[in-house]
Structures are given as C-alpha cells and as structure tokens.
C-alpha positions, 0 to 999 in steps of 0.5 A: 671531904673528910670525916669529922675528927673525934675530939680527944678523950678525957677521963670523963668523956670516952672517945667516939668510935670511928664510923665503919669504912662502909658507913654512909656519907652525909655531904654538905654541898656548899659555897664559902660565900653563902651565909646560910652555908657558913651558919650551917657548918657548926650545926652539921658538926653538932649533928655529926657528934650525934650520929657517930655511925655516919661520916660527914663531909663539907664540899665547897662546890667552887673549890672542888668543882671537879667533883661537884659541878655535876650536881648543878647545885642551885639552892644552898645548902644541898645535902647528899646522903649516900653510900656504896649501896646507893643514894638515900637523899639529895636535895636542899635542906635548911640549916636546922640541926633537929630536922637533919638529925630526924632525917638521918634517923629515918633514912629511906632505903637506897636508890641506885646512885648516879655516876656523879655520886659514885665519883664524889664518894670515891674521892671522899673515900680516897682523901677524907681529910680534904673535906673535914666538916 
C-alpha cells in the first residue's frame, strides 16, 4: 500500500505537503472483482486530497493475502484507520466520500492494535509504493 502521490505543482496550485512518517494510515481492504470497491477507489482518492495529513493505501486482499488474510474481510470495502499508537477504526464503510471524510475528521482515541494490524502497518511503511491508492 502506498501513500497517494501528490499531483505536480503548477504556479496556481502549490504542492500538498507529504504526510508525516508517523501519520495515520487509512487503508481500504478490497478486492479487484468487487464492483463496490472499484467505485470506491476514486472517492478514496478524493478524500485523500482533502486529508493530506493522513496516508492512504489500497490493499487487494487477494493480491496481498499474506498481510490481509488475518482480517477475514467479509464485507467490501472494509476500512482500517490505524497508526503506531493503535487502531482508530476497522470495519466496513460504504463508498460515500462525505461519510469517510466526516469519520476521519472525528476519529476516536486509539485502541491497542492487534498483531495483524501491526504487521500490515509494517509492510505499508516498508513498501508504500506497492499499495498506491
């Protein structure tokens, strides 16, 4: 999973700052065959532009089963919001950009992350370009 790349800056649009290396990850656990997930991707990209302080990733649970199987995703898409301090959200969320944006603006305090979340975040931090939104 990778952070969403910033668009090139032009004289009228300054480049967005890169999220801090300790920024929260917003991870969409999805599947390529899922139409709802495919519909969600451009909305996730839109929300990523609205929340440059966060890092966004797209994990296809079949292509990356080694790090995603433990989440036992049954409903698509499933979102994970987590960081080094713990997990803020893990569950299904329908593809509504406004709902996701509101949720990200009002995140709950972290709860201790499971080892599975810690493993996923370690892979994201090590190879962010593999998981570009």
